[in-house]
C-alpha positions as CSV (number, residue, x, y, z in Angstrom):
1,M,128.2,127.0,26.9
2,S,126.9,125.0,29.9
3,K,129.1,124.8,33.0
4,K,130.6,121.4,33.7
5,K,128.9,119.7,36.7
6,K,131.3,119.1,39.7
7,I,131.9,115.6,40.9
8,S,129.9,114.9,44.1
9,S,131.9,112.7,46.5
10,I,130.8,111.4,49.8
11,V,133.3,110.2,52.4
12,V,131.8,107.9,55.1
13,G,133.9,107.9,58.3
14,S,135.9,110.8,59.7
15,G,139.0,109.1,61.0
16,F,142.3,110.4,59.7
17,G,141.9,108.5,56.5
18,G,138.5,109.9,55.9
19,I,139.5,113.5,56.7
20,A,142.6,113.2,54.5
21,S,140.4,111.8,51.6
22,A,137.9,114.6,52.0
23,L,140.6,117.2,51.8
24,R,142.4,115.6,48.9
25,L,139.1,115.3,46.9
26,K,138.2,118.9,47.6
27,A,141.6,120.0,46.3
28,L,140.8,118.1,43.1
29,G,137.7,120.2,42.7
30,H,135.0,117.8,44.0
31,E,132.0,118.8,46.0
32,V,132.7,116.8,49.2
33,T,130.5,115.7,52.0
34,L,132.0,114.0,55.1
35,I,129.5,111.8,57.0
36,D,130.1,110.2,60.4
37,R,127.9,108.3,62.9
38,L,129.5,109.8,66.0
39,P,128.7,113.3,67.4
40,E,132.1,114.6,66.5
41,I,134.7,113.9,63.8
42,G,137.9,112.0,64.4
43,G,136.9,108.4,64.3
44,R,138.8,106.7,67.1
45,A,140.6,109.9,67.8
46,Q,137.9,111.1,70.1
47,V,138.7,113.2,73.2
48,F,137.3,112.6,76.7
49,N,137.1,115.4,79.2
50,L,136.3,114.5,82.8
51,K,136.6,116.8,85.8
52,G,139.6,118.7,84.5
53,F,141.3,115.7,83.0
54,K,141.7,115.3,79.3
55,H,142.3,112.0,77.5
56,D,143.0,111.3,73.8
57,A,141.1,108.1,73.1
58,G,142.8,107.3,69.8
59,P,146.3,107.5,68.3
60,T,148.9,109.1,70.6
61,V,152.1,108.7,68.6
62,I,152.8,111.1,65.8
63,T,155.4,110.1,63.2
64,A,155.9,111.3,59.6
65,P,154.7,114.9,60.3
66,F,155.2,115.8,56.7
67,M,152.0,113.9,55.9
68,F,150.0,116.5,58.0
69,D,151.9,119.3,56.3
70,E,150.7,118.0,52.9
71,L,147.1,118.3,53.9
72,F,147.5,122.0,54.7
73,N,149.7,122.6,51.7
74,L,146.9,121.4,49.4
75,F,145.3,124.7,50.1
76,G,148.4,126.9,50.4
77,E,148.3,126.8,54.2
78,N,151.1,126.1,56.7
79,R,150.5,123.4,59.3
80,E,152.9,125.0,61.8
81,K,150.6,128.0,62.0
82,Y,147.9,125.8,63.6
83,L,149.7,122.8,65.1
84,N,152.8,122.6,67.3
85,F,154.6,119.2,67.0
86,V,157.1,118.7,69.8
87,A,159.9,116.2,69.4
88,L,160.1,113.7,72.2
89,D,163.2,112.2,73.8
90,P,163.1,109.4,74.8
91,W,160.7,108.2,72.2
92,Y,159.7,105.2,74.3
93,R,160.9,103.9,77.7
94,F,160.8,100.2,78.1
95,Y,160.3,99.0,81.6
96,F,160.9,95.2,82.1
97,Y,159.6,92.8,84.6
98,D,163.0,92.7,86.5
99,K,162.9,96.5,87.0
100,S,165.5,97.2,84.3
101,S,164.7,99.8,81.7
102,F,165.8,100.8,78.2
103,D,165.2,104.2,76.7
104,Y,164.7,104.3,72.9
105,R,166.3,107.7,72.2
106,R,166.2,110.3,69.5
107,T,169.8,109.8,68.3
108,V,171.4,106.6,67.2
109,K,174.3,107.3,69.5
110,D,172.2,107.6,72.6
111,T,170.1,104.6,71.6
112,K,173.3,102.5,71.2
113,L,174.5,103.6,74.7
114,E,171.2,102.4,76.1
115,I,171.5,99.0,74.2
116,K,175.0,98.6,75.6
117,K,173.5,98.3,79.1
118,F,172.2,94.9,77.9
119,S,174.6,93.9,75.1
120,K,177.6,95.5,73.4
121,D,177.1,93.2,70.4
122,D,173.5,94.3,70.0
123,A,174.5,97.9,69.9
124,E,176.4,97.1,66.7
125,G,173.6,94.8,65.5
126,Y,171.2,97.7,65.8
127,E,173.1,99.7,63.2
128,K,172.7,96.7,60.8
129,L,169.0,96.4,61.6
130,L,168.6,100.1,60.8
131,K,170.3,99.6,57.4
132,I,167.9,96.8,56.4
133,S,165.0,98.8,57.8
134,K,166.0,101.7,55.5
135,D,166.2,99.3,52.5
136,I,162.7,98.1,53.3
137,F,161.5,101.7,53.8
138,D,162.9,102.9,50.5
139,I,160.7,100.4,48.7
140,G,157.8,99.6,51.0
141,F,157.1,103.2,52.0
142,T,158.7,105.6,49.6
143,Q,157.9,103.7,46.4
144,L,154.8,101.7,47.3
145,S,152.8,103.1,50.2
146,D,150.8,105.6,48.0
147,K,150.5,103.2,45.0
148,P,147.4,101.2,44.5
149,F,147.7,97.4,44.6
150,N,144.5,96.8,42.6
151,S,146.4,94.8,39.9
152,F,147.7,91.3,40.6
153,W,150.3,91.9,37.9
154,F,151.5,95.0,39.7
155,M,151.9,92.9,42.7
156,C,153.9,90.3,40.7
157,K,156.3,93.0,39.6
158,Q,157.2,93.7,43.2
159,I,158.1,90.0,44.0
160,P,161.8,90.3,43.2
161,A,162.1,93.3,45.5
162,L,160.0,91.6,48.2
163,I,162.3,88.5,48.1
164,K,165.4,90.6,48.3
165,L,164.0,92.4,51.3
166,K,163.1,89.1,53.0
167,A,159.4,89.9,53.1
168,H,158.7,86.2,53.8
169,L,160.3,86.6,57.2
170,T,158.4,87.9,60.2
171,V,159.4,91.0,62.0
172,S,160.6,88.9,65.0
173,Q,162.7,86.7,62.6
174,L,164.3,89.7,61.0
175,V,165.1,91.4,64.3
176,G,166.5,88.2,65.6
177,R,169.1,88.2,62.8
178,Y,170.7,91.3,64.2
179,L,169.9,91.4,67.9
180,K,170.3,88.6,70.5
181,N,169.5,89.8,74.0
182,P,165.9,88.7,74.7
183,K,164.8,92.1,76.2
184,I,166.3,94.1,73.4
185,C,164.8,91.7,70.8
186,S,161.4,92.2,72.3
187,A,161.8,96.0,72.4
188,F,162.6,96.2,68.7
189,S,159.9,93.7,67.8
190,I,156.9,95.6,69.2
191,H,156.3,97.9,66.3
192,P,153.8,95.6,64.6
193,L,151.6,95.8,67.7
194,L,151.3,99.5,67.0
195,V,149.4,98.5,63.8
196,G,147.6,95.5,65.2
197,G,150.0,92.7,64.3
198,N,151.8,89.9,66.1
199,P,155.6,90.3,65.6
200,F,155.9,86.6,65.3
201,N,153.7,86.4,62.1
202,T,153.6,90.0,60.8
203,T,155.6,90.3,57.6
204,S,159.0,92.0,58.0
205,I,157.9,94.8,55.6
206,Y,156.6,96.4,58.8
207,A,160.2,96.7,60.0
208,L,160.3,99.9,57.9
209,I,158.7,101.6,61.0
210,H,162.2,101.6,62.6
211,F,163.6,103.8,59.8
212,L,160.4,105.8,59.5
213,E,160.8,106.8,63.2
214,R,164.6,107.4,62.8
215,N,164.1,109.5,59.7
216,W,161.4,111.9,61.0
217,G,161.3,111.3,64.8
218,V,158.5,110.8,67.2
219,Y,156.3,113.7,68.1
220,F,153.5,114.9,70.4
221,C,151.1,117.6,69.2
222,M,150.6,120.2,71.9
223,G,146.9,119.9,72.8
224,G,146.9,116.3,71.9
225,T,145.6,114.3,68.9
226,G,142.3,116.0,69.5
227,K,143.9,119.3,68.7
228,I,144.9,117.9,65.3
229,I,141.3,116.8,64.6
230,T,140.0,120.3,65.6
231,E,142.4,122.1,63.3
232,L,141.7,119.7,60.4
233,K,138.0,120.2,60.9
234,K,138.5,124.0,60.7
235,L,140.6,123.5,57.6
236,M,137.7,121.5,56.0
237,L,135.1,124.1,56.9
238,R,137.3,126.9,55.6
239,H,137.3,125.2,52.2
240,K,133.6,124.4,52.1
241,I,133.6,120.7,52.9
242,E,130.2,119.8,54.3
243,I,130.2,117.7,57.5
244,K,127.3,115.7,58.7
245,L,127.4,114.1,62.1
246,N,125.2,111.6,64.0
247,V,124.4,110.0,60.6
248,D,124.7,106.2,60.5
249,I,124.9,104.8,57.0
250,K,122.9,101.6,56.7
251,N,122.7,100.8,52.9
252,V,124.0,101.6,49.4
253,N,122.0,101.8,46.3
254,L,123.4,100.4,43.1
255,E,122.6,100.9,39.4
256,N,124.6,99.4,36.6
257,G,127.6,98.5,38.8
258,R,127.8,101.9,40.4
259,I,126.7,103.4,43.7
260,V,124.2,106.1,43.0
261,S,123.2,106.9,46.6
262,I,123.5,105.8,50.2
263,S,120.8,105.8,52.9
264,D,121.1,106.3,56.6
265,N,119.3,104.8,59.6
266,N,116.5,107.4,59.2
267,N,116.0,106.5,55.5
268,N,117.5,109.8,54.3
269,L,119.1,109.5,50.9
270,Y,122.5,111.0,49.8
271,K,123.3,110.9,46.1
272,C,126.9,110.7,45.0
273,D,129.2,110.2,42.1
274,K,131.9,108.6,44.2
275,L,131.9,107.0,47.6
276,V,135.0,106.7,49.9
277,F,134.6,104.4,52.9
278,N,136.8,105.2,55.9
279,G,135.4,102.5,58.2
280,D,136.3,98.9,58.5
281,P,136.1,97.2,55.1
282,P,134.7,93.9,56.5
283,T,131.9,95.8,58.1
284,F,131.0,97.6,54.9
285,Y,130.8,94.4,52.9
286,K,128.9,92.5,55.6
287,E,126.6,95.1,57.1
288,I,126.2,97.9,54.5
289,L,126.6,96.4,51.0
290,K,123.8,93.9,51.3
291,T,123.1,93.3,47.6
292,R,125.9,90.8,47.0
293,K,128.8,89.0,48.6
294,R,132.3,90.3,47.9
295,K,134.6,88.0,46.1
296,K,137.6,87.6,48.3
297,F,141.0,86.1,47.8
298,L,140.7,84.5,51.2
299,P,137.4,83.4,52.6
300,E,136.2,84.8,56.0
301,F,137.2,81.5,57.7
302,F,140.9,82.2,56.9
303,T,140.8,85.9,57.6
304,K,143.0,87.0,60.5
305,Y,142.0,90.0,62.5
306,S,144.1,92.2,64.7
307,M,144.0,91.9,68.4
308,G,141.5,93.8,70.6
309,M,142.3,96.6,72.9
310,F,141.4,97.3,76.5
311,V,142.1,100.9,77.2
312,L,142.1,102.3,80.7
313,F,141.9,106.0,81.3
314,F,142.5,107.7,84.6
315,G,143.8,110.7,86.4
316,T,146.0,110.9,89.5
317,T,145.9,113.4,92.3
318,K,149.7,113.3,92.4
319,K,152.4,113.7,89.7
320,Y,154.8,111.0,88.5
321,P,157.7,113.0,87.1
322,K,159.9,109.9,86.6
323,V,157.4,108.4,84.1
324,A,158.2,109.1,80.5
325,H,155.7,110.4,77.9
326,H,155.5,106.9,76.3
327,T,156.2,103.8,78.3
328,I,156.1,100.2,77.2
329,W,155.6,98.1,80.3
330,M,156.8,94.6,79.4
331,G,155.5,91.5,81.3
332,K,157.7,88.5,81.8
333,R,156.2,86.6,78.9
334,F,156.4,87.9,75.3
335,K,155.9,85.3,72.7
336,G,153.6,83.1,74.9
337,L,151.5,86.1,75.8
338,L,151.1,87.1,72.2
339,K,150.1,83.5,71.3
340,D,147.4,83.6,73.9
341,I,146.1,86.9,72.5
342,F,146.3,86.3,68.7
343,D,146.0,82.5,68.4
344,K,144.3,81.0,71.4
345,K,142.3,84.2,71.9
346,I,142.2,83.8,75.7
347,L,142.6,86.5,78.3
348,A,145.7,85.6,80.3
349,K,146.3,86.7,83.9
350,D,149.5,88.5,82.8
351,F,149.9,91.3,80.3
352,S,152.1,93.9,78.7
353,L,151.1,97.6,78.5
354,Y,151.5,100.8,76.6
355,I,151.3,103.8,78.9
356,H,150.7,107.3,77.7
357,R,151.4,110.2,80.1
358,P,150.7,113.3,78.1
359,T,151.2,115.6,81.1
360,A,155.0,114.8,80.8
361,T,154.9,117.2,77.8
362,D,151.6,119.1,78.0
363,K,150.3,120.3,81.4
364,S,146.9,121.1,80.0
365,F,145.8,117.5,80.2
366,A,145.3,117.6,84.0
367,P,144.7,120.0,86.9
368,K,147.7,121.5,88.6
369,G,149.7,118.9,90.6
370,C,148.0,116.0,88.8
371,D,148.7,113.6,85.9
372,S,146.6,112.1,83.1
373,F,147.1,108.6,81.9
374,Y,146.0,106.3,79.1
375,V,146.9,102.6,79.4
376,L,146.5,100.3,76.5
377,C,146.5,96.5,77.1
378,P,146.4,94.2,74.0
379,V,143.7,91.6,74.5
380,P,141.9,89.0,72.3
381,N,139.3,90.4,69.9
382,L,135.7,89.3,70.3
383,Q,136.3,86.0,68.5
384,G,137.8,85.0,71.8
385,K,134.4,85.1,73.6
386,V,135.7,87.0,76.7
387,D,132.8,88.2,78.9
388,W,133.9,91.8,79.2
389,K,131.1,92.7,81.6
390,I,132.9,90.6,84.2
391,E,136.5,90.6,83.0
392,G,136.7,94.4,82.4
393,D,136.7,95.3,86.1
394,N,139.0,92.3,86.9
395,L,141.6,93.4,84.3
396,K,141.4,97.0,85.4
397,Q,142.2,96.0,89.0
398,R,145.1,93.8,87.9
399,I,146.6,96.6,85.9
400,I,146.2,99.1,88.7
401,E,147.8,96.6,91.1
402,S,150.8,96.0,88.8
403,L,151.4,99.7,88.1
404,D,151.1,100.5,91.8
405,K,153.9,97.9,92.6
406,T,156.2,99.2,89.8
407,I,156.3,102.6,88.1
408,L,153.3,104.3,89.7
409,P,153.8,103.8,93.5
410,K,150.7,104.6,95.6
411,L,148.5,104.6,92.5
412,K,145.7,102.9,94.4
413,Q,145.5,105.9,96.7
414,S,145.9,108.6,94.0
415,I,143.8,107.3,91.1
416,C,140.7,109.2,90.2
417,N,138.0,109.4,87.5
418,D,138.9,106.1,85.9
419,F,137.0,104.4,83.1
420,Y,137.8,102.0,80.3
421,M,137.0,100.7,76.8
422,T,136.9,97.1,75.8
423,P,136.6,95.4,72.3
424,N,132.8,95.7,72.8
425,E,133.1,99.5,72.5
426,F,135.3,99.2,69.4
427,K,132.6,97.1,67.8
428,N,129.6,99.1,68.9
429,Q,131.0,102.7,68.6
430,Y,133.4,102.2,65.6
431,R,131.6,99.3,63.9
432,S,134.9,97.4,63.9
433,M,134.5,93.8,62.9
434,H,135.0,91.5,66.0
435,G,136.0,94.6,68.0
436,A,139.5,94.3,66.4
437,G,141.6,97.3,67.1
438,F,143.2,97.6,63.7
439,S,140.9,95.7,61.2
440,I,142.6,92.7,59.5
441,A,146.0,91.7,60.8
442,P,149.1,92.8,58.8
443,I,150.3,89.3,57.9
444,F,151.9,88.7,54.4
445,L,148.8,87.2,52.9
446,Q,146.8,90.3,54.1
447,S,149.2,92.9,52.8
448,A,149.6,94.8,49.5
449,W,147.4,93.1,46.8
450,F,146.1,90.6,49.4
451,R,144.8,93.4,51.6
452,Y,141.4,95.1,50.9
453,H,141.9,97.1,47.7
454,N,141.6,100.9,47.7
455,K,139.1,100.5,44.9
456,D,136.5,97.8,44.7
457,R,137.1,95.4,41.8
458,H,133.4,95.3,40.8
459,I,131.8,98.6,41.9
460,K,133.2,101.3,39.7
461,N,132.9,104.2,42.1
462,L,133.7,102.7,45.5
463,Y,137.0,103.4,47.3
464,F,138.5,102.5,50.7
465,S,140.7,104.8,52.7
466,S,141.1,103.0,56.1
467,S,143.3,100.8,58.2
468,G,141.9,97.6,56.7
469,A,142.8,98.7,53.2
470,H,146.3,99.1,51.6
471,P,148.8,100.0,53.0
472,G,147.5,99.4,56.5
473,A,146.9,100.8,60.0
474,G,148.6,103.6,61.9
475,I,148.4,107.3,61.1
476,P,151.0,107.1,58.3
477,G,149.2,104.1,56.9
478,V,145.7,105.6,56.7
479,L,147.0,109.0,55.5
480,S,148.8,107.1,52.7
481,S,145.6,105.2,52.0
482,A,144.0,108.6,51.2
483,K,146.8,109.4,48.8
484,V,146.2,106.1,47.1
485,V,142.6,106.9,46.6
486,E,143.5,110.3,45.3
487,N,146.0,108.8,42.8
488,I,143.4,106.3,41.6
489,I,140.8,109.0,41.0
490,L,143.4,111.2,39.2
491,N,144.3,108.4,36.9
492,E,140.6,107.7,36.1
């Protein structure tokens, strides 16, 4: 009796969604090859080492740690043996333009005490916001995040629940129903920015992030996100997943509605039974699948992309012990600034910032007596025509100047080894369409069935596990995307 041939699956792209897909397919018994165009796996989760300073280039906030546990459990292994997740408190410190601050804390009690500094009514309103966030979470995450939205009728069945959960509202509108102080409203509306959305037009489904954080907490992995990638790579190698690096996929070859092979920039051919794409779906359809145009619900003209990101990395020759692990530095404008970034696509003179100081928790990120910093500034994507060859240095100087005057005094004297990434790098290094930080934006008409499907509707063996596909961006989003692909293939 002949031995049954194993399914050969190729995963293109080694971000978290690609790694998780490779592991899940291997656990199903597939022969798996993971291919990436960069010299190391991790996608945007690269690590930069410079003169004793270490910088995580990609995601820095870990939530839903059980999703990492699942990947090790697939092979009977324990994540805690390899990765140490440390609970943070505060989760985020909000620093406002008038020098007031708000700590988003680990417990509801402590968070309410912080809110009361601004509004006693909002402290009670926060409890109500958490309740509606849990209701959204119970459906949007627990029931639907790992379910494929390939069927329009499946989408239709969810409409009553979506109406009940006020999915037609934006995150800002939903938050505004329960909180009134402008600073507290802005603090609890920023979560869509973590997945590339404008709180003023992102569907309120993304308010589930409030409860997701409250349910599992906010963590930092000792050694950084790069340590997670390193251990996941070792896990893949232990279980015989083949990894090919410095391979840039340029084309796919179709026969009878199926992909039979893919070819790289050196015209090498890789045969496969199934292809999982972990890159930006718009890039795949425009630059790799060249044989036909994809039929879309919304034409490219109407597609909304997430904002771009300007990321400044630097070390300091002194320590800043009063700066939290995660800081959200809020400029005076909120709605107007976001309109400039997302709608007008212009680079304003003012900004708001996310500041990561990993040395607050892990001293290995910098030499003794020093600190390591990562500063993310939301900016227009490349549809905005900003000349980053000029504006990159200008924006860097404005950010340093502002931090020097506020939470990082004498930064101008202590800063060292600084460098930055602009939307140009996101486009060139990660093949992100328009240099968008998180693929297409998470508005209602680009969510669930309206988002890129996890399985192509016309190519029988093409799947997507990425931020541009359902359920969306962020580490929990792309790890869930891999689970959707797994469920589709299991049902096939």
